[in-house]
Every structure is written in C-alpha cells, then in structure tokens.
C-alpha positions as CSV (number, residue, x, y, z in Angstrom):
1,M,76.3,104.9,78.1
2,M,79.1,103.2,80.1
3,G,76.7,102.8,83.0
4,R,74.8,100.1,81.1
5,Y,78.0,98.0,80.8
6,S,79.8,98.6,84.1
7,K,79.1,95.1,85.4
8,T,80.3,93.5,82.2
9,L,83.4,95.6,82.3
10,V,84.2,94.5,85.9
11,A,83.7,90.9,84.9
12,A,86.1,91.4,81.9
13,L,88.7,92.9,84.2
14,A,88.4,89.8,86.5
15,T,89.0,87.7,83.4
16,V,92.1,89.7,82.4
17,A,93.4,89.6,86.0
18,A,93.0,85.8,86.1
19,A,95.0,85.5,82.8
20,I,97.7,87.9,84.0
21,L,98.0,86.1,87.3
22,A,98.5,82.8,85.5
23,A,101.1,84.2,83.1
24,F,103.2,86.2,85.6
25,M,103.1,84.2,88.8
26,P,106.5,82.7,89.9
27,D,106.5,79.6,87.7
28,S,105.7,81.7,84.5
29,V,104.0,78.6,83.1
30,V,100.2,78.5,82.4
31,S,99.0,75.1,83.3
32,T,95.9,73.4,81.8
33,V,93.9,74.0,85.0
34,E,94.9,77.7,84.9
35,W,93.7,78.0,81.3
36,V,90.4,76.2,82.3
37,N,90.0,78.8,85.1
38,V,90.5,81.6,82.7
39,A,88.0,80.1,80.3
40,I,85.4,79.6,83.0
41,I,85.8,83.2,84.1
42,A,85.6,84.4,80.4
43,V,82.5,82.3,79.8
44,G,80.9,84.1,82.8
45,L,81.1,87.3,80.8
46,V,78.4,86.2,78.4
47,P,75.5,85.9,80.9
48,T,76.8,89.0,82.7
49,F,76.4,90.9,79.5
50,Y,73.1,89.4,78.4
51,V,71.2,89.3,81.8
52,A,68.9,92.2,81.7
53,N,69.3,95.3,84.0
54,S,66.0,95.0,85.8
55,P,64.7,96.4,89.0
56,A,63.0,93.0,89.4
57,A,66.3,91.2,89.5
58,P,68.9,93.5,90.9
59,V,71.3,90.8,91.9
60,A,71.0,88.5,88.8
61,K,74.4,89.5,87.4
62,A,76.0,89.1,90.8
63,I,74.6,85.5,91.0
64,V,76.2,84.8,87.6
65,G,79.5,86.1,89.0
66,A,79.2,84.0,92.1
67,A,78.5,80.9,90.0
68,T,81.5,81.6,87.9
69,A,83.7,82.0,90.9
70,A,82.3,78.8,92.4
71,L,83.1,76.9,89.2
72,T,86.6,78.2,89.2
73,L,87.1,77.0,92.8
74,L,85.5,73.7,92.0
75,T,87.8,73.2,89.0
76,T,90.9,74.0,91.2
77,L,89.8,71.6,93.9
78,I,89.0,68.7,91.5
79,A,92.3,69.1,89.8
80,G,94.0,68.9,93.1
81,G,96.7,71.4,92.1
82,L,96.0,74.1,94.7
83,T,98.9,76.2,93.5
84,V,99.4,79.8,94.5
85,T,98.5,80.8,90.9
86,E,95.2,78.8,91.0
87,W,94.2,80.2,94.3
88,S,95.0,83.8,93.1
89,Q,92.7,83.1,90.1
90,V,90.0,81.9,92.4
91,A,90.5,85.1,94.4
92,A,90.2,87.2,91.2
93,A,87.0,85.4,90.3
94,F,85.5,86.0,93.8
95,V,86.6,89.7,93.8
96,G,85.1,90.1,90.4
97,A,81.8,88.6,91.6
98,I,81.7,91.0,94.6
99,L,82.5,94.0,92.3
100,V,79.8,92.9,89.8
101,W,77.4,93.1,92.7
102,A,78.8,96.4,94.1
103,V,79.1,98.4,90.8
104,P,76.0,100.2,89.7
105,N,75.0,99.3,86.2
106,T,72.2,101.7,85.1
107,P,72.4,105.4,84.5
108,A,70.9,107.5,87.3
109,G,68.3,109.0,85.0
110,D,66.7,105.7,84.1
111,P,63.0,105.9,85.0
112,A,62.8,102.1,85.4
113,W,65.0,102.4,88.4
114,G,63.1,105.3,90.0
115,G,65.3,108.0,88.5
116,P,64.0,111.1,86.7
117,A,63.1,110.6,83.1
118,A,65.7,111.6,80.6
119,V,65.1,114.8,78.8
120,A,65.4,114.5,75.0
C-alpha cells in the first residue's frame, strides 16, 4: 500500500526538511520569506498526491516537484534575501523534486505498469 504514496511521502519529507532548516539554522528566526518557502513546498504536496500514477505520464509528479522547487527559488530571488537558510530551503525543494522523480510509486504487481496481475 505504501508504494502508492511513496512520492507524496518524499514531498512531505522535503516540506518538513524546509521547515526544520528554517527553524534551526544559525539565526534561529523564521523570516517571512522562509515561511513562504515552506508554504510553497507544502502546497506542492497537493498535486503530488492527486496527480494520477499513470504509465502514460510517468514524470508528472516530478514535474510538479520541479515547479515547486522553481517557485521556491523564484521567491527567494525576488525577496533578495539570499540567506543561507533560504538557499538550504531551495536545496531541500530541489532534492525533494529529484527524489520524487527517482522513487518508484506503484506496487510491482500492478498490471497497468506491466507487472503480473495481483492474485486475490
């Protein structure tokens, strides 16, 4: 069952990492831009969860992750802060996007992906 939600779990871990990085970096103060970055990454969870696992669109969830990471970077650049914390959040978003692409999301026995049919 977990195989169906692996990519969403990875995206959730990226969100948690971005929040932890904001809270525990050297200044120990979460700025407005850092909260916006966490919110952007968290909003990226919704389409990651709802985009269908389909052989016709095997990278759709990775595209959502990449867009989330790009928006996080854009927010940081527009705000002009470019602090170590904000860059670490951008890095967490990009690593999350790469892992969403790399982690398999469908059980091996799913016939839609060419696997053997499940035995009931």
